[in-house]
C-alpha positions in Angstrom: -16.5 -23.8 -5.0 -16.9 -20.1 -6.0 -13.8 -17.9 -5.2 -14.3 -15.4 -2.4 -14.7 -11.7 -3.1 -11.4 -10.9 -1.5 -9.6 -13.6 -3.4 -10.9 -12.2 -6.7 -9.9 -8.7 -5.6 -6.4 -9.9 -4.7 -6.0 -11.5 -8.2 -7.2 -8.3 -9.8 -4.9 -6.2 -7.7 -2.0 -8.5 -8.6 -2.9 -8.2 -12.3 -3.1 -4.4 -12.0 0.3 -4.2 -10.3 2.0 -6.6 -12.8 0.5 -4.8 -15.8 1.7 -1.4 -14.6 5.1 -2.7 -13.6 5.6 -4.3 -17.1 4.3 -1.2 -18.9 6.6 1.1 -16.8 9.6 -1.1 -17.6 8.7 -0.8 -21.3 8.4 3.0 -21.0 11.8 3.2 -19.1 13.4 1.2 -22.0 11.8 3.5 -24.5 13.1 6.5 -22.6 16.7 5.1 -22.6 16.4 4.4 -26.4 15.2 8.0 -26.9 18.0 9.4 -24.8 20.6 7.4 -26.6 19.2 8.7 -29.9 19.4 12.3 -28.7 15.7 12.8 -28.4 15.6 14.6 -25.1 11.9 15.6 -25.2 10.8 12.1 -26.1 13.0 10.6 -23.3 11.5 13.0 -20.7 8.0 12.2 -21.8 8.6 8.5 -21.7 10.3 8.8 -18.2 7.3 10.8 -17.0 4.8 8.1 -18.2 7.0 5.5 -16.5 6.9 7.4 -13.2 3.1 7.8 -13.5 2.6 4.1 -14.1 4.8 3.2 -11.1 2.8 5.5 -8.9 -0.5 3.9 -10.1 0.7 0.4 -9.1 -0.4 0.8 -5.5 -3.6 2.7 -6.2 -5.9 -0.2 -7.2 -7.9 0.0 -3.9 -8.6 3.7 -4.5 -9.6 3.0 -8.1 -11.9 0.3 -7.0 -13.4 2.6 -4.4 -13.9 5.4 -7.0 -15.8 2.9 -9.3 -17.8 1.8 -6.2 -18.7 5.4 -5.4 -19.8 6.0 -9.0 -22.0 2.9 -8.9 -23.3 3.9 -5.4 -21.7 0.8 -3.7 -19.2 2.8 -1.7 -19.7 6.0 0.2 -17.6 9.1 -0.3 -16.4 8.8 3.3 -15.1 5.3 2.5 -13.3 6.7 -0.5 -11.6 9.3 1.6 -10.7 6.7 4.2 -9.1 4.5 1.6 -7.2 7.4 0.1 -5.7 8.4 3.4 -4.8 4.8 4.1 -3.0 4.7 0.7 -1.1 7.9 1.5 0.0 6.4 4.9 1.0 3.0 3.4 2.9 4.3 0.4 3.8 8.0 0.7 6.2 7.8 -2.2 3.4 7.5 -4.7 2.4 11.2 -4.6 6.0 12.3 -5.0 6.6 9.9 -7.9 3.4 11.1 -9.6 4.5 14.7 -9.2 7.9 13.8 -10.8 6.1 12.1 -13.6 3.8 15.1 -14.3 6.8 17.4 -14.2 8.7 15.3 -16.7 5.7 15.3 -19.0 5.4 19.1 -18.7 9.1 19.4 -19.4 8.8 17.2 -22.5 5.9 19.4 -23.7 8.0 22.6 -23.2 11.0 21.1 -25.0 8.8 20.1 -27.9 7.2 23.6 -28.0 10.7 25.1 -28.4 11.5 22.7 -31.2 13.5 20.0 -29.4 12.8 16.5 -30.3 
């Protein structure tokens, strides 16, 4: 028996979440190692990437809709609807992404001024 489309999507979403969770844990560990070694800029950059990965965990439906829009399987209106639903279901993802981008920018500024 062939798996249903939604069953396959659920598996892909679970894989997506687990991958980003694991990678964010590795980046958090790397940030702690950098912080312990006195590499402030590296720690800020790693923490920023960690935050961005955590914010991406819940965005699989939107990524799937973007790919569907690019291949003309999903309408732009459907993409907007799914984006709004994501914002309503997980409002913390936008804030976490903003923190991640701020940490990455801070890391860049620190490196520009010669900090490691």
